[in-house]
Structure formats: C-alpha cells, structure tokens
C-alpha positions in Angstrom: 0.1 0.3 0.5 1.3 3.2 -0.9 1.5 6.5 1.6 1.5 9.8 0.1 4.2 11.9 2.2 5.0 15.3 2.3 8.5 16.9 2.8 9.5 19.6 4.6 13.5 20.3 3.8 15.0 23.4 6.1 17.3 24.5 7.5 18.7 24.6 11.3 21.9 24.8 13.5 24.3 22.4 13.2 24.3 21.8 16.6 20.1 20.8 16.7 19.5 18.6 15.1 19.9 16.0 17.6 17.6 18.2 19.4 15.2 18.5 17.1 15.1 14.3 16.2 14.3 13.5 20.1 11.4 16.1 20.5 10.1 14.6 16.5 10.7 11.1 18.1 8.1 12.3 21.4 5.4 13.0 19.1 5.7 8.5 18.7 5.5 8.8 14.1 4.5 12.8 13.4 7.6 12.6 11.6 10.8 11.4 10.5 13.3 13.4 10.6 16.5 12.9 7.6 20.6 14.5 7.8 21.4 15.6 4.5 24.1 17.7 5.6 25.2 17.6 9.0 28.0 20.8 8.8 25.4 23.2 6.7 22.1 21.6 9.7 20.1 20.6 6.2 17.3 18.3 7.1 14.2 16.7 6.2 11.3 15.7 7.3 8.8 13.0 5.9 4.8 13.2 7.1 1.9 12.0 6.6 -0.7 14.8 4.4 -3.2 14.7 7.1 -1.0 16.2 10.2 0.9 19.6 7.5 -0.6 21.8 9.7 0.8 19.7 13.4 4.4 20.0 11.9 4.7 23.5 10.4 2.9 24.3 13.8 5.9 22.0 15.6 8.7 23.9 13.3 7.8 27.8 13.9 7.2 26.8 17.8 11.3 25.8 17.8 12.2 27.5 15.5 14.0 30.1 18.3 14.9 26.8 19.9 16.5 25.5 17.0 17.7 27.7 15.1 15.8 27.6 11.7 16.1 29.4 9.0 12.6 31.1 7.9 14.4 32.3 4.5 16.0 28.5 3.4 13.0 26.2 4.5 11.9 24.6 1.2 8.2 22.9 1.0 8.0 20.3 -1.7 5.0 19.1 -2.8 3.1 16.6 -1.4 5.0 12.9 -2.9 4.0 9.0 -2.9 6.9 6.9 -1.3 6.9 3.7 -0.1 
C-alpha cells in the first residue's frame, strides 16, 4: 500500500539536529527526520499529509530553539513513497 507523504526540507543549527530528532520521537510517528548535511544543518522531515499543519506548527514553535532559518525552508509538494 502506498502512503502519501509530504516533505519539508529546512536548514537549522547543526548542533540542534539531535534535539529536533529527540522532540519528534516524543510525538510518536508525527514525522521522520533525516539529515542531508550535518555540518550545514540541512534536514528533511517526512510526514503524512493529514498532519502537515501540526508539523508546521511544531517547527514554528521550535524555530528559536533549533535555529530554523525560514528563508531556507523549502516546502516540497506531496509525492508517493513506500
């Protein structure tokens, strides 16, 4: 069965990647964090389309703590993944 996932790519403070991963683990399946470039702080979050608002709200709320650079956040349209 194919699940429709959405992806957000963003740049955060490199030293806060583990913090964001820890927070996401506490939300039990809300999103999966992948690190694209650890030194640059480039990460990808994948999540079901129906929780997009929750993911965006969480990122906005955590922005000061994770050093989210809003000008680098890249919203990627939905795509099918397994």
